[in-house]
N, C-alpha and C positions, 0 to 999 in steps of 0.2 A: 724542539720546535717541530717542523713539518717536513714530510716527504710525500711526493705526489706521484700517483700512477697516471700516465698520460697516453693518449693515442698520438699518432704522428702527424696529424693535420696541422698546417701552419696556424690556423686560427685558434685551435685548441691550445697549442704550445704558447701562443701569445697570451691567452687568458690566464694560463697557469703561471707564467712568469710574472705577470702583474700581481697575481694573488700572492705569490711567494715574496715579491718585493714588499708588499704591504705587510706581510706577516713578520719578516725578519728585519726590515730596515726602518720600520715605524713603530717602535715600542709604544704600547698603549696602556700600561698598568693593567694588563690582562687579568692578573690574579685577583686584584680587588674588584675589577668590573664583573668578572664571572661570579664571584662570591658575594659581592656587595648588595646587589638589588634582589637577590633571592628569587629570581625569575623561575627557577626550577621547582620551587615549592608549589607553583601554580601551573605546572606544565601539563597536567592531565587534560586541561581544556584545549590544548593545542595539538597534542601528539597522540598517536596510537602507540601502544607498547607491546613488545614481545620479549620474553626472557629465555635464558638458558641457564646452565648450572651456575655460571659466575658473572653473567652480564644481564643487564636490562637495557634493551635498545629502544629508544624513543624516536619516532619518525612521523612525518606528515602523511595523512591519508592521500592515496592516489599518487604518491611520489615514486621515483625510481627506487628509493630505499625500501619502500613497502614491497615492490615487486621482487627485490633481491634479498629480502630479509633473511631467508633461510641460509643463503650463501654467506651473508654478512656474519650471522651468528656462528656459523661453522668456522669461518676463517679467524674470527676474533677469539673463539674458544681455544682453537689450536695455538694461537699466539699467546693467550693467557697461560696455557699449560707450559709452553716452552719457557716463557719468561719467569714464571714462578719457580720452575726447576732451576734456572740459572741462579736466581737469588736465594734458593733454598727456602722459599716461603711456603707455608702450608695453607694455600688458597685463603688468603687473609680476609677478603671482603668482596662484596658484589660491586662491580663497576657499572656506572650508568653512562651510556653512550647516547648522545643526542645528535641526530643527523638532520641537517637543514638542506633544503633544495638549492639554496644559493647563499652567497656571502652576505648579500643585502638583508635577507630574512634573518640570518643568524645575528647580524649586528643589531637589527631592530629589536630582537628579543633579548639578547644577552648583553649588548654593549661591547662585545669582543670583536676586534678587527682581525681579518685574515681568515684563511680556510680552516684553521683548527687549533686546538690547544687542550691541555690536560691539567687538572688541578684536583687535589684531594682524591676522591673516588669518582670523579666526573670528567668525561671527555666530550668536547663539542667539536663537530666537524661538518663541513660541507660535503654533500654526497649527490653528485649528478653525473651526467654523461661526460663532462669535461674534467671534473675533479673528484678523485677518490683517493683518500689518504692511505698510506702504508698502515697495515693492521698492527704492526709491531711498535712503531716509534713512540706514540703517545702512551701506550701501555707500559713501555719500559720506564718512562718517566713516572707514571702514576704508581706502579708497583714498586719501583726503585725508591720512591719517597717513603715507603714503609720501613726502609733500612737506614736512610740518610738523606741529607740535602747537600751534596757536594758542589764545588764550583763547576762552571759550565764545561770546562775541559773534560771532566769525568762524566758528567750528566749527559751532555749532548754526544760526546764521543761514544759512550756506551750504547746510546739509542741507535746511532747509525751503524755501529759495529754489529750489534745483535740483529738489526734488520737485514744486513747483508748475510750474516752467518745463518740466519733462519730462512733465507730464501727470497729476499726482496731487495732490488737495487733501484728503487724508485728515485731516491735522492740523486743518484748519478745520472739517471735518465733526465731528470729535471735540469741539472747544470750542464748538460751537453755531452756526457760521457756514458752513454747507455750500455756499452759493452765492456766497460772498464771496472776494475776492482777499486777498493779504497786506495791501496798503495799505487796502483797504476795511475789513478787520477791525480794523486799528490805529486808524482814524478812529473806529470805533464804540467801541472800548475807551477811547479818549482822552476820550470824553464821560462816562465813568463813573469813571475813576481817573486819578491823576497819573502821567505817564510817568516812567520811570527815566532819570536823566541818562546820557548815553553814557559819561561819565567813569567812573561807577559800573559800568555794564554791561561796560565794557571791562576792568574789574579782576577779573571773575569767572573763576575757573578752570573752574567747573562751573555750569551754568545753575540748578541747585537752590539755589545760594547766594542767589538773588533771593527777595524776600518774596512776589512775585507771579510765579510761574514761567511761566504762560501769557503774561502781558504781556511778560516777558523774551524768550520765544521769538519772539513776533510782532514786537517792536521789532527784535530782532537780524536777523530775516529781511528786514524792510523796509529797514533800513540797508544790509545787504549788497546787496540789490537796487539801492539807490540808487548805491552805489559802483560796482558792475559796469556798470550801464546808463548811468552818466554819466561815469565815468572809465576804464572798460574792464576787461576780464578780466585782461589781462597785469599791470597794476599791482596788482590785487587779489590775484593769485596770488603776487606778490612779498611783499605784506603777510602773506598766509597762511603763507608759508614762513619769513619772518624774525621773526615775533612768537613769544613763548614764554610758557609758563605761569610764574606767579610773578615776572614781570618787568614790573610795571605801568608804572613811569616810563620804562623803556627802550622798551616797546611804544609808548607815546605819542610818544616821540621818533622811533621808526621810522616811525610813521604820518605825522608831520609832514614827515619827510624825503622820503617817497615821494609824498605828495599836495601838497607845497609849501605847506601850511597846517596849522594845528593842528586837533585833533579837535573843539574847540568851534566853530570856524568852519564846518567841514563839517557838524556837527550842525545849525547854524542854516540852512544851505542845504537840508539834507534836510527839516527841519520845514517850511520855507517851501514846498518843493515839494509837501508834503502839505496845505498850508493849515492847519497846526497851530501 
């Protein structure tokens, strides 16, 4: 899902929290909405376009995105390079990024609620003074889907983990921990609420299935971080590629086969590493 870069004014923070709530707490069949009405086939009449090596960015004339287009392309190209390197992809395709001046305009054109989303080779986002999305998060999803379609624990966990590793902590700014890392945030949350079992978290197709969505995001990111940093990128990428949506028992068996131990055992190790 989404991560937002915000300034620190009270009104801006309120706007972004509302947008985040809409995006993650009100599922809207986004995949079918974005792809169903084929609005992007007629987008040339609405947008101005500028491209780079691996991206085409579509934006409204006279918008903030138009004024910042060179910086946007530069940051997204950098993100594209880092993410394809992580997945060991050979620059597989051109990504189309559509930037809208506000959420209302985006919804009226696409039928998609919330500040942003990514599907196939297409990313749609709000871009204005108040809302600017993390350049890494949706690209992790879009490029990651070239290798697999894993459950939310791996998919969302990796997107937040790589965003932090590659230099952006927007998600933690959003949820009120701007100076904290993934694991620091999880330790603070664990003092207030009971953690979700990994068996439950591993069963979600979409992160919005969790009763505490923010906790689910942070736990997923922390666990993915643990797997990659303790067992290596290569075995994680095998897990990412081999697990599937709606295959709960099979996914747990695949995990046990790859890591030579069950999910519960690795969960214990992970929690002990965090002193939880």
